KEKE-3310 file (N, C-alpha, C; in steps of 0.2 Angstrom, whole numbers, plus 5000, padded with zeros to 4 digits):
npx = (5596:5593:5580:5578:5588:5586:5585:5574:5570:5562:5554:5554:5557:5560:5573:5576:5590:5593:5608:5619:5632:5648:5663:5682:5697:5715:5729:5725:5732:5738:5735:5721:5707:5698:5681:5668:5652:5638:5621:5607:5592:5578:5566:5556:5548:5538:5531:5534:5540:5539:5542:5554:5570:5579:5585:5600:5606:5615:5631:5640:5655:5663:5677:5687:5695:5711:5710:5698:5686:5673:5671:5657:5651:5641:5630:5617:5600:5583:5566:5552:5536:5528:5534:5545:5561:5575:5591:5604:5616:5625:5633:5643:5647:5653:5655:5663:5654:5652:5650:5651:5648:5637:5634:5629:5633:5639:5630:5628:5622:5623:5614:5612:5602:5597:5583:5570:5562:5547:5534:5544:5557:5558:5567:5581:5583:5584:5591:5595:5597:5603:5600:5607:5607:5614:5610:5609:5607:5593:5607:5607:5602:5595:5589:5584:5576:5579:5572:5580:5574)
npy = (5402:5416:5426:5437:5445:5450:5463:5477:5490:5505:5518:5535:5548:5562:5573:5588:5598:5614:5623:5638:5642:5637:5631:5626:5620:5619:5608:5599:5592:5575:5577:5578:5587:5602:5604:5616:5618:5629:5629:5633:5632:5621:5608:5597:5580:5568:5551:5550:5563:5580:5596:5608:5613:5624:5640:5644:5638:5629:5620:5608:5601:5594:5582:5580:5567:5561:5550:5553:5550:5558:5563:5567:5578:5584:5598:5604:5613:5607:5611:5605:5602:5605:5616:5612:5612:5604:5595:5590:5580:5574:5561:5553:5545:5550:5544:5538:5546:5545:5557:5556:5543:5543:5535:5536:5542:5534:5537:5538:5539:5542:5548:5558:5563:5576:5578:5586:5581:5573:5572:5570:5564:5551:5551:5551:5540:5530:5520:5528:5527:5534:5538:5548:5561:5572:5587:5600:5617:5624:5622:5609:5594:5579:5569:5552:5545:5531:5521:5510:5494)
npz = (5475:5486:5482:5488:5488:5475:5463:5458:5446:5448:5439:5445:5443:5432:5427:5419:5414:5414:5408:5412:5410:5404:5409:5406:5413:5414:5411:5426:5442:5439:5425:5422:5417:5425:5425:5425:5427:5427:5434:5427:5428:5428:5427:5434:5433:5437:5443:5457:5461:5458:5451:5451:5447:5457:5451:5447:5456:5460:5452:5441:5445:5436:5433:5420:5413:5409:5400:5393:5401:5409:5425:5434:5446:5453:5461:5468:5470:5473:5470:5475:5471:5482:5488:5495:5499:5492:5492:5480:5477:5464:5457:5445:5428:5411:5395:5380:5367:5352:5339:5324:5321:5327:5339:5355:5372:5387:5400:5416:5433:5451:5462:5477:5491:5502:5511:5519:5534:5530:5517:5507:5511:5509:5499:5506:5510:5500:5488:5473:5454:5438:5422:5407:5396:5386:5379:5366:5361:5366:5378:5388:5399:5401:5413:5419:5432:5443:5456:5466:5471)
capx = (5598:5589:5576:5578:5593:5585:5584:5571:5570:5555:5554:5553:5556:5564:5574:5579:5594:5597:5613:5621:5640:5653:5672:5685:5703:5719:5727:5727:5734:5737:5733:5714:5707:5693:5676:5663:5644:5632:5615:5602:5586:5575:5560:5556:5541:5538:5527:5535:5541:5537:5545:5558:5578:5581:5587:5606:5608:5622:5635:5643:5661:5666:5684:5688:5701:5716:5707:5691:5680:5671:5668:5651:5650:5636:5627:5611:5593:5578:5559:5546:5529:5524:5539:5550:5568:5579:5599:5604:5623:5624:5639:5643:5652:5650:5661:5662:5651:5655:5643:5650:5644:5628:5634:5627:5637:5637:5630:5625:5624:5620:5612:5611:5598:5595:5577:5568:5556:5539:5532:5549:5561:5560:5574:5585:5585:5582:5595:5593:5602:5599:5604:5607:5608:5616:5607:5611:5603:5598:5612:5604:5604:5589:5590:5579:5580:5575:5573:5582:5569)
capy = (5409:5419:5431:5443:5452:5453:5470:5480:5496:5509:5525:5539:5555:5564:5580:5593:5603:5620:5627:5644:5643:5631:5632:5620:5624:5614:5602:5599:5586:5569:5576:5579:5596:5605:5608:5620:5621:5631:5626:5639:5630:5616:5604:5589:5577:5560:5548:5551:5569:5584:5603:5612:5615:5630:5644:5648:5634:5626:5618:5602:5602:5588:5581:5576:5563:5560:5545:5555:5550:5564:5562:5571:5580:5590:5600:5609:5612:5605:5612:5600:5607:5608:5621:5608:5611:5597:5596:5584:5579:5569:5559:5548:5545:5551:5544:5536:5547:5547:5559:5555:5536:5542:5532:5539:5542:5531:5543:5535:5542:5541:5555:5558:5568:5578:5582:5587:5576:5573:5568:5568:5560:5544:5552:5552:5532:5526:5520:5528:5526:5536:5538:5556:5563:5581:5591:5606:5623:5627:5618:5605:5588:5576:5563:5548:5542:5524:5519:5502:5490)
capz = (5477:5490:5480:5493:5485:5468:5462:5452:5446:5448:5438:5450:5440:5427:5426:5413:5418:5409:5409:5410:5410:5405:5409:5409:5414:5416:5413:5433:5443:5434:5418:5420:5417:5430:5422:5430:5422:5432:5432:5426:5430:5426:5427:5437:5433:5437:5447:5464:5464:5454:5454:5448:5449:5458:5446:5448:5464:5459:5447:5441:5445:5433:5431:5414:5415:5403:5396:5391:5406:5413:5432:5436:5453:5452:5467:5467:5474:5468:5474:5475:5468:5487:5490:5498:5495:5491:5491:5477:5475:5457:5454:5438:5422:5405:5391:5373:5362:5345:5335:5318:5320:5331:5344:5362:5377:5393:5404:5421:5438:5457:5465:5485:5493:5508:5510:5527:5536:5527:5511:5501:5515:5506:5495:5511:5511:5494:5482:5466:5449:5433:5416:5407:5389:5385:5372:5364:5358:5371:5382:5394:5400:5402:5417:5422:5438:5447:5463:5467:5475)
cpx = (5592:5587:5576:5582:5592:5584:5579:5571:5563:5556:5551:5550:5561:5565:5578:5583:5595:5602:5616:5628:5644:5660:5676:5693:5708:5725:5729:5730:5733:5734:5726:5714:5699:5689:5671:5656:5639:5626:5610:5595:5584:5569:5561:5549:5542:5531:5528:5539:5541:5539:5549:5565:5578:5585:5595:5609:5614:5627:5637:5652:5664:5674:5684:5695:5705:5713:5700:5685:5679:5667:5664:5651:5646:5632:5622:5605:5587:5571:5554:5540:5526:5529:5545:5556:5573:5586:5599:5613:5622:5631:5638:5648:5648:5656:5658:5657:5655:5650:5644:5646:5638:5628:5635:5631:5634:5636:5625:5626:5620:5619:5610:5607:5597:5589:5574:5563:5550:5539:5539:5556:5562:5566:5581:5587:5584:5588:5592:5599:5598:5605:5602:5609:5609:5613:5611:5607:5596:5602:5607:5604:5598:5591:5584:5581:5574:5576:5575:5577:5573)
cpy = (5412:5425:5437:5448:5452:5460:5471:5487:5500:5515:5529:5546:5557:5571:5583:5598:5608:5622:5633:5644:5638:5633:5626:5623:5618:5613:5603:5593:5579:5569:5578:5587:5597:5608:5610:5621:5622:5630:5633:5639:5624:5613:5597:5587:5570:5557:5550:5559:5573:5592:5607:5612:5623:5634:5645:5643:5630:5625:5612:5604:5595:5589:5577:5574:5562:5554:5547:5554:5556:5561:5568:5572:5586:5592:5605:5608:5611:5610:5608:5605:5608:5613:5618:5609:5605:5597:5589:5585:5572:5567:5554:5549:5546:5548:5539:5538:5549:5549:5557:5548:5537:5537:5537:5537:5537:5537:5540:5540:5541:5545:5553:5564:5569:5581:5582:5581:5577:5571:5567:5565:5554:5545:5551:5544:5527:5527:5522:5530:5530:5536:5546:5556:5570:5581:5596:5609:5622:5621:5615:5598:5585:5570:5559:5545:5536:5522:5511:5498:5483)
cpz = (5480:5485:5484:5490:5478:5468:5457:5453:5444:5446:5443:5447:5435:5428:5421:5417:5412:5412:5408:5407:5408:5405:5410:5408:5417:5412:5423:5435:5441:5426:5416:5419:5421:5425:5427:5424:5426:5428:5432:5429:5429:5429:5430:5436:5433:5443:5455:5466:5456:5456:5449:5451:5451:5454:5451:5455:5464:5454:5447:5440:5443:5432:5425:5414:5408:5397:5392:5394:5409:5419:5435:5444:5454:5459:5466:5471:5469:5473:5471:5475:5475:5491:5494:5495:5497:5489:5486:5475:5468:5455:5449:5434:5416:5401:5384:5368:5357:5340:5329:5317:5323:5337:5351:5367:5382:5396:5409:5427:5444:5461:5473:5488:5500:5508:5518:5527:5533:5521:5507:5505:5512:5502:5500:5512:5506:5489:5476:5460:5444:5427:5412:5398:5389:5378:5371:5361:5359:5375:5388:5393:5403:5407:5419:5426:5441:5453:5463:5473:5476)
residu = (UNK:UNK:UNK:UNK:UNK:UNK:UNK:UNK:UNK:UNK:UNK:UNK:UNK:UNK:UNK:UNK:UNK:UNK:UNK:UNK:UNK:UNK:UNK:UNK:UNK:UNK:UNK:UNK:UNK:UNK:UNK:UNK:UNK:UNK:UNK:UNK:UNK:UNK:UNK:UNK:UNK:UNK:UNK:UNK:UNK:UNK:UNK:UNK:UNK:UNK:UNK:UNK:UNK:UNK:UNK:UNK:UNK:UNK:UNK:UNK:UNK:UNK:UNK:UNK:UNK:UNK:UNK:UNK:UNK:UNK:UNK:UNK:UNK:UNK:UNK:UNK:UNK:UNK:UNK:UNK:UNK:UNK:UNK:UNK:UNK:UNK:UNK:UNK:UNK:UNK:UNK:UNK:UNK:UNK:UNK:UNK:UNK:UNK:UNK:UNK:UNK:UNK:UNK:UNK:UNK:UNK:UNK:UNK:UNK:UNK:UNK:UNK:UNK:UNK:UNK:UNK:UNK:UNK:UNK:UNK:UNK:UNK:UNK:UNK:UNK:UNK:UNK:UNK:UNK:UNK:UNK:UNK:UNK:UNK:UNK:UNK:UNK:UNK:UNK:UNK:UNK:UNK:UNK:UNK:UNK:UNK:UNK:UNK:UNK)
# end
């Protein structure tokens, strides 16, 4: 097999997102519920990107399907440590958490970015995947992102 199609993952950064408000309503079409979780702020740290999540710059408009799978659809702004603003749209799935047994959720995502030309435009042409974990008290999620090489 041609090794040029082999994939490797390179850790590029982590994001902590603090949440402000959660709402859910429905059922909507197909028996799903519609979720809304507003972004309060957060922090970005890593070998390729550092900065913060811009306060109150977006939300996750997640769909909670009838089978219990949560379809993430988050939009918000990042601010790199050099002041560059970067738009992120983060899509993914969360399912399978069983708190009684200690089993953690499958929490995986594929972010897409819009960064201006310059030091951070590598985000516009790099496939990035991530994993997340939700935490409470205070309400936040932790994400670790990897560039697919």
